[in-house]
py3Dmol code that shows the C-alpha trace and the ligand (Angstrom):
import py3Dmol

protein = """\
ATOM      1  CA  MET A   1     202.448  36.604 -36.932  1.00  0.00           C
ATOM      2  CA  ASN A   2     200.652  36.445 -40.223  1.00  0.00           C
ATOM      3  CA  LEU A   3     199.775  39.530 -42.207  1.00  0.00           C
ATOM      4  CA  ARG A   4     196.062  39.464 -41.636  1.00  0.00           C
ATOM      5  CA  PHE A   5     196.548  39.287 -37.902  1.00  0.00           C
ATOM      6  CA  ALA A   6     199.127  42.046 -38.008  1.00  0.00           C
ATOM      7  CA  SER A   7     196.831  44.348 -39.934  1.00  0.00           C
ATOM      8  CA  ALA A   8     194.019  43.665 -37.491  1.00  0.00           C
ATOM      9  CA  VAL A   9     196.277  44.631 -34.607  1.00  0.00           C
ATOM     10  CA  LEU A  10     197.276  47.823 -36.386  1.00  0.00           C
ATOM     11  CA  PHE A  11     193.645  48.523 -37.113  1.00  0.00           C
ATOM     12  CA  ALA A  12     192.747  48.083 -33.480  1.00  0.00           C
ATOM     13  CA  SER A  13     195.533  50.242 -32.172  1.00  0.00           C
ATOM     14  CA  PHE A  14     195.263  53.078 -34.651  1.00  0.00           C
ATOM     15  CA  ALA A  15     191.628  53.153 -35.632  1.00  0.00           C
ATOM     16  CA  PHE A  16     190.092  52.311 -32.296  1.00  0.00           C
ATOM     17  CA  GLY A  17     192.779  52.641 -29.684  1.00  0.00           C
ATOM     18  CA  CYS A  18     190.865  55.814 -28.916  1.00  0.00           C
ATOM     19  CA  SER A  19     192.609  58.091 -26.530  1.00  0.00           C
ATOM     20  CA  SER A  20     189.571  60.169 -25.663  1.00  0.00           C
ATOM     21  CA  ASP A  21     187.209  57.291 -25.324  1.00  0.00           C
ATOM     22  CA  PRO A  22     186.355  55.835 -21.938  1.00  0.00           C
ATOM     23  CA  ALA A  23     186.934  52.107 -22.066  1.00  0.00           C
ATOM     24  CA  PRO A  24     187.462  51.128 -18.458  1.00  0.00           C
ATOM     25  CA  MET A  25     187.472  47.391 -19.001  1.00  0.00           C
ATOM     26  CA  SER A  26     190.298  47.517 -21.476  1.00  0.00           C
ATOM     27  CA  GLY A  27     192.616  49.381 -19.134  1.00  0.00           C
ATOM     28  CA  THR A  28     195.526  49.859 -21.459  1.00  0.00           C
ATOM     29  CA  ASP A  29     196.095  49.606 -25.156  1.00  0.00           C
ATOM     30  CA  ALA A  30     193.895  46.814 -26.415  1.00  0.00           C
ATOM     31  CA  ALA A  31     196.403  45.354 -28.835  1.00  0.00           C
ATOM     32  CA  ALA A  32     199.152  45.265 -26.251  1.00  0.00           C
ATOM     33  CA  ASP A  33     196.832  43.511 -23.848  1.00  0.00           C
ATOM     34  CA  ALA A  34     195.749  40.771 -26.196  1.00  0.00           C
ATOM     35  CA  PRO A  35     197.239  37.629 -24.691  1.00  0.00           C
ATOM     36  CA  ALA A  36     197.446  35.824 -28.010  1.00  0.00           C
ATOM     37  CA  ALA A  37     199.243  38.616 -29.861  1.00  0.00           C
ATOM     38  CA  ASP A  38     201.958  36.239 -31.019  1.00  0.00           C
ATOM     39  CA  ALA A  39     199.669  33.385 -31.933  1.00  0.00           C
ATOM     40  CA  PRO A  40     200.643  32.180 -35.401  1.00  0.00           C
ATOM     41  CA  ALA A  41     197.238  31.243 -36.796  1.00  0.00           C
ATOM     42  CA  ALA A  42     194.844  34.168 -36.681  1.00  0.00           C
ATOM     43  CA  ASP A  43     192.463  32.578 -39.126  1.00  0.00           C
ATOM     44  CA  ALA A  44     192.507  29.130 -37.661  1.00  0.00           C
ATOM     45  CA  PRO A  45     189.048  27.591 -37.345  1.00  0.00           C
ATOM     46  CA  ALA A  46     187.050  28.614 -34.317  1.00  0.00           C
ATOM     47  CA  GLY A  47     187.728  26.287 -31.480  1.00  0.00           C
ATOM     48  CA  ASP A  48     191.334  25.803 -32.518  1.00  0.00           C
ATOM     49  CA  ALA A  49     193.174  26.637 -29.333  1.00  0.00           C
ATOM     50  CA  SER A  50     196.070  28.118 -31.312  1.00  0.00           C
ATOM     51  CA  GLY A  51     193.973  31.079 -32.539  1.00  0.00           C
ATOM     52  CA  PRO A  52     193.180  34.166 -30.477  1.00  0.00           C
ATOM     53  CA  SER A  53     190.264  33.772 -28.087  1.00  0.00           C
ATOM     54  CA  GLY A  54     187.016  35.640 -28.559  1.00  0.00           C
ATOM     55  CA  GLU A  55     187.984  37.948 -25.742  1.00  0.00           C
ATOM     56  CA  ALA A  56     191.355  38.671 -27.359  1.00  0.00           C
ATOM     57  CA  LEU A  57     189.663  39.386 -30.702  1.00  0.00           C
ATOM     58  CA  VAL A  58     187.181  41.734 -29.010  1.00  0.00           C
ATOM     59  CA  MET A  59     190.120  43.640 -27.564  1.00  0.00           C
ATOM     60  CA  MET A  60     192.074  43.609 -30.826  1.00  0.00           C
ATOM     61  CA  PHE A  61     189.163  44.953 -32.848  1.00  0.00           C
ATOM     62  CA  GLY A  62     188.244  47.574 -30.261  1.00  0.00           C
ATOM     63  CA  CYS A  63     184.631  46.505 -29.644  1.00  0.00           C
ATOM     64  CA  ARG A  64     184.813  47.762 -26.087  1.00  0.00           C
ATOM     65  CA  ASN A  65     185.355  51.331 -27.203  1.00  0.00           C
ATOM     66  CA  CYS A  66     181.730  51.487 -28.255  1.00  0.00           C
ATOM     67  CA  HIS A  67     179.966  48.572 -26.549  1.00  0.00           C
ATOM     68  CA  GLN A  68     181.380  48.663 -23.018  1.00  0.00           C
ATOM     69  CA  SER A  69     179.707  50.653 -20.249  1.00  0.00           C
ATOM     70  CA  MET A  70     181.884  53.041 -18.276  1.00  0.00           C
ATOM     71  CA  ASN A  71     180.368  51.568 -15.125  1.00  0.00           C
ATOM     72  CA  ALA A  72     181.970  48.223 -14.290  1.00  0.00           C
ATOM     73  CA  ALA A  73     178.800  47.195 -12.440  1.00  0.00           C
ATOM     74  CA  ASP A  74     177.032  47.031 -15.820  1.00  0.00           C
ATOM     75  CA  GLY A  75     179.089  43.973 -16.756  1.00  0.00           C
ATOM     76  CA  VAL A  76     180.852  43.136 -19.985  1.00  0.00           C
ATOM     77  CA  LEU A  77     179.751  44.611 -23.349  1.00  0.00           C
ATOM     78  CA  SER A  78     176.254  45.550 -22.178  1.00  0.00           C
ATOM     79  CA  GLY A  79     176.304  48.722 -24.270  1.00  0.00           C
ATOM     80  CA  GLN A  80     176.621  52.467 -23.824  1.00  0.00           C
ATOM     81  CA  THR A  81     173.761  54.766 -22.926  1.00  0.00           C
ATOM     82  CA  MET A  82     175.730  57.781 -24.150  1.00  0.00           C
ATOM     83  CA  PRO A  83     175.686  58.181 -27.931  1.00  0.00           C
ATOM     84  CA  ARG A  84     178.927  57.998 -29.885  1.00  0.00           C
ATOM     85  CA  PRO A  85     180.522  61.455 -30.188  1.00  0.00           C
ATOM     86  CA  ASN A  86     178.691  63.751 -32.614  1.00  0.00           C
ATOM     87  CA  THR A  87     176.045  61.124 -33.394  1.00  0.00           C
ATOM     88  CA  MET A  88     172.803  59.691 -32.073  1.00  0.00           C
ATOM     89  CA  ALA A  89     174.203  56.171 -32.493  1.00  0.00           C
ATOM     90  CA  TYR A  90     174.505  53.995 -29.408  1.00  0.00           C
ATOM     91  CA  GLY A  91     176.832  51.032 -29.023  1.00  0.00           C
ATOM     92  CA  SER A  92     174.304  48.310 -28.389  1.00  0.00           C
ATOM     93  CA  ASN A  93     174.056  45.608 -25.738  1.00  0.00           C
ATOM     94  CA  LEU A  94     175.987  42.595 -27.083  1.00  0.00           C
ATOM     95  CA  THR A  95     175.166  40.226 -24.217  1.00  0.00           C
ATOM     96  CA  PRO A  96     172.773  37.317 -24.818  1.00  0.00           C
ATOM     97  CA  HIS A  97     169.858  38.937 -22.998  1.00  0.00           C
ATOM     98  CA  MET A  98     166.682  37.991 -24.867  1.00  0.00           C
ATOM     99  CA  THR A  99     165.163  41.463 -25.118  1.00  0.00           C
ATOM    100  CA  ALA A 100     167.929  43.923 -24.248  1.00  0.00           C
ATOM    101  CA  GLY A 101     170.731  42.112 -26.077  1.00  0.00           C
ATOM    102  CA  LEU A 102     171.437  39.584 -28.825  1.00  0.00           C
ATOM    103  CA  GLY A 103     169.711  36.616 -27.164  1.00  0.00           C
ATOM    104  CA  ALA A 104     167.220  36.194 -30.021  1.00  0.00           C
ATOM    105  CA  TRP A 105     169.839  36.474 -32.789  1.00  0.00           C
ATOM    106  CA  THR A 106     171.338  33.440 -34.502  1.00  0.00           C
ATOM    107  CA  GLU A 107     175.098  33.048 -34.659  1.00  0.00           C
ATOM    108  CA  ASP A 108     175.013  33.784 -38.394  1.00  0.00           C
ATOM    109  CA  GLN A 109     173.076  37.004 -37.797  1.00  0.00           C
ATOM    110  CA  VAL A 110     175.698  38.150 -35.299  1.00  0.00           C
ATOM    111  CA  ILE A 111     178.498  37.264 -37.719  1.00  0.00           C
ATOM    112  CA  ARG A 112     176.773  39.235 -40.478  1.00  0.00           C
ATOM    113  CA  ALA A 113     176.287  42.231 -38.189  1.00  0.00           C
ATOM    114  CA  ILE A 114     179.976  42.249 -37.321  1.00  0.00           C
ATOM    115  CA  ARG A 115     181.344  41.682 -40.832  1.00  0.00           C
ATOM    116  CA  GLU A 116     178.707  43.383 -42.979  1.00  0.00           C
ATOM    117  CA  GLY A 117     176.922  45.822 -40.684  1.00  0.00           C
ATOM    118  CA  MET A 118     173.436  44.383 -41.008  1.00  0.00           C
ATOM    119  CA  ASP A 119     170.893  43.834 -38.272  1.00  0.00           C
ATOM    120  CA  GLU A 120     169.027  40.582 -37.733  1.00  0.00           C
ATOM    121  CA  GLY A 121     166.442  41.583 -40.356  1.00  0.00           C
ATOM    122  CA  GLY A 122     169.073  42.433 -42.981  1.00  0.00           C
ATOM    123  CA  ARG A 123     168.757  46.207 -42.578  1.00  0.00           C
ATOM    124  CA  SER A 124     171.884  48.322 -42.645  1.00  0.00           C
ATOM    125  CA  LEU A 125     173.239  49.333 -39.230  1.00  0.00           C
ATOM    126  CA  CYS A 126     174.525  52.863 -38.765  1.00  0.00           C
ATOM    127  CA  ARG A 127     177.951  53.364 -40.307  1.00  0.00           C
ATOM    128  CA  THR A 128     179.193  54.132 -36.812  1.00  0.00           C
ATOM    129  CA  MET A 129     179.392  50.348 -36.508  1.00  0.00           C
ATOM    130  CA  PRO A 130     182.431  49.341 -38.580  1.00  0.00           C
ATOM    131  CA  ARG A 131     182.065  46.751 -41.352  1.00  0.00           C
ATOM    132  CA  TYR A 132     184.768  44.452 -40.073  1.00  0.00           C
ATOM    133  CA  GLY A 133     184.719  42.084 -43.034  1.00  0.00           C
ATOM    134  CA  GLY A 134     186.127  44.836 -45.257  1.00  0.00           C
ATOM    135  CA  ALA A 135     189.397  46.735 -45.182  1.00  0.00           C
ATOM    136  CA  PRO A 136     191.191  47.666 -43.067  1.00  0.00           C
ATOM    137  CA  ALA A 137     190.073  45.045 -40.548  1.00  0.00           C
ATOM    138  CA  ASN A 138     189.512  42.160 -43.010  1.00  0.00           C
ATOM    139  CA  MET A 139     188.054  40.023 -40.246  1.00  0.00           C
ATOM    140  CA  THR A 140     187.537  36.437 -41.329  1.00  0.00           C
ATOM    141  CA  VAL A 141     184.281  34.544 -40.859  1.00  0.00           C
ATOM    142  CA  ASP A 142     186.077  32.310 -38.370  1.00  0.00           C
ATOM    143  CA  GLN A 143     187.201  35.285 -36.313  1.00  0.00           C
ATOM    144  CA  ALA A 144     183.672  36.691 -36.342  1.00  0.00           C
ATOM    145  CA  ARG A 145     182.330  33.284 -35.300  1.00  0.00           C
ATOM    146  CA  THR A 146     184.798  33.096 -32.423  1.00  0.00           C
ATOM    147  CA  ILE A 147     183.601  36.535 -31.300  1.00  0.00           C
ATOM    148  CA  ALA A 148     179.921  35.572 -31.717  1.00  0.00           C
ATOM    149  CA  ARG A 149     180.457  32.511 -29.502  1.00  0.00           C
ATOM    150  CA  TYR A 150     182.272  34.574 -26.906  1.00  0.00           C
ATOM    151  CA  LEU A 151     179.372  37.065 -26.861  1.00  0.00           C
ATOM    152  CA  ARG A 152     176.864  34.220 -26.543  1.00  0.00           C
ATOM    153  CA  ALA A 153     178.702  32.941 -23.452  1.00  0.00           C
ATOM    154  CA  LEU A 154     178.733  36.321 -21.659  1.00  0.00           C
ATOM    155  CA  PRO A 155     176.391  36.873 -18.700  1.00  0.00           C
ATOM    156  CA  ALA A 156     173.115  38.275 -20.066  1.00  0.00           C
ATOM    157  CA  VAL A 157     172.654  41.847 -18.862  1.00  0.00           C
ATOM    158  CA  ASP A 158     169.180  43.364 -18.774  1.00  0.00           C
ATOM    159  CA  ARG A 159     170.130  46.831 -19.876  1.00  0.00           C
ATOM    160  CA  MET A 160     168.134  48.615 -22.551  1.00  0.00           C
ATOM    161  CA  ILE A 161     170.223  50.830 -24.813  1.00  0.00           C
ATOM    162  CA  PRO A 162     168.431  53.529 -26.816  1.00  0.00           C
ATOM    163  CA  SER A 163     168.005  52.690 -30.472  1.00  0.00           C
ATOM    164  CA  SER A 164     170.262  54.576 -32.811  1.00  0.00           C
ATOM    165  CA  THR A 165     169.451  57.321 -35.250  1.00  0.00           C
ATOM    166  CA  CYS A 166     172.108  57.134 -37.937  1.00  0.00           C
ATOM    167  CA  PRO A 167     174.242  60.222 -38.574  1.00  0.00           C
TER     168      PRO A 167
END
"""
ligand_1 = """\
43
HEC
C 183.108 52.942 -33.376
C 182.092 52.333 -32.545
C 181.864 50.839 -32.644
C 182.797 49.824 -32.609
C 184.301 49.954 -32.507
C 182.057 48.596 -32.673
N 180.737 48.858 -32.754
Fe 179.244 47.464 -32.900
N 177.879 48.964 -33.068
C 178.131 50.307 -32.909
C 176.887 51.033 -32.979
C 176.738 52.542 -32.828
C 175.882 50.087 -33.201
C 174.389 50.346 -33.383
C 174.123 50.620 -34.846
C 172.668 50.712 -35.185
O 171.811 50.390 -34.336
O 172.354 51.077 -36.330
C 176.547 48.794 -33.252
C 175.888 47.598 -33.492
C 176.468 46.345 -33.360
C 175.768 45.096 -33.497
C 174.290 44.952 -33.819
C 173.544 44.828 -32.512
C 172.158 45.332 -32.506
O 171.490 45.151 -31.465
O 171.711 45.944 -33.491
C 176.660 44.107 -33.239
C 176.404 42.605 -33.224
C 177.926 44.731 -32.975
N 177.776 46.097 -33.068
C 179.079 44.059 -32.653
C 180.326 44.676 -32.550
C 181.553 43.937 -32.348
C 181.648 42.443 -32.116
C 182.553 44.842 -32.402
C 184.035 44.576 -32.386
C 184.484 43.572 -33.347
C 181.948 46.156 -32.579
N 180.603 45.997 -32.674
C 182.631 47.352 -32.639
C 179.353 50.883 -32.736
C 180.567 50.208 -32.719
"""
view = py3Dmol.view(width=600, height=400)
view.addModel(protein, "pdb")
view.setStyle({"model": 0}, {"cartoon": {"style": "trace"}})
view.addModel(ligand_1, "xyz")
view.setStyle({"model": 1}, {"stick": {}})
view.zoomTo()
view.show()
């Protein structure tokens, strides 16, 4: 296991392995669940079968804590209609729905949102959304691309999430 991958796993389990947070789709500890936890090449190019899958990365980095509905019928990563605790920030719909989700975003815009916390127009997202390109996650562009492609392939869910007011 290389260091970057190890630190991402630690990040996921300690920063976002939220005890109090409802994350029904993840079931148990996200890091422990990740099927590719022993994969040697965390920053292998996207599409390299030896790297973790987009789904595994989503679990490792804890995206479901904030972007997964508590109701399984809402599908995968279609957002949360309850704001994050003590904020008016809502984990948005990450499915490729054209109006309710990321359907109109380019892959590069999604990568930038994940690593740098910017929306499709280059505006800063609420700080509630982690900047995964920085410490402690240090997510690589290739990891973000693998996640972006996984999101793009999800079933589009027509579920409007309120827009966030930043804390
Ligand atoms: C601690 C909570 C939290 C975690 C963990 C989290 N997010 Fe977010 N995310 C948010 C919130 C809240 C917003 C909305 C911010 C805003 O609108 O200003 C957001 C916004 C986004 C956006 C922009 C979408 C849009 O419509 O504006 C993307 C893309 C995104 N998150 C992807 C991810 C991915 C991928 C992960 C895991 C690698 C992740 N997020 C983990 C809280 C979180």
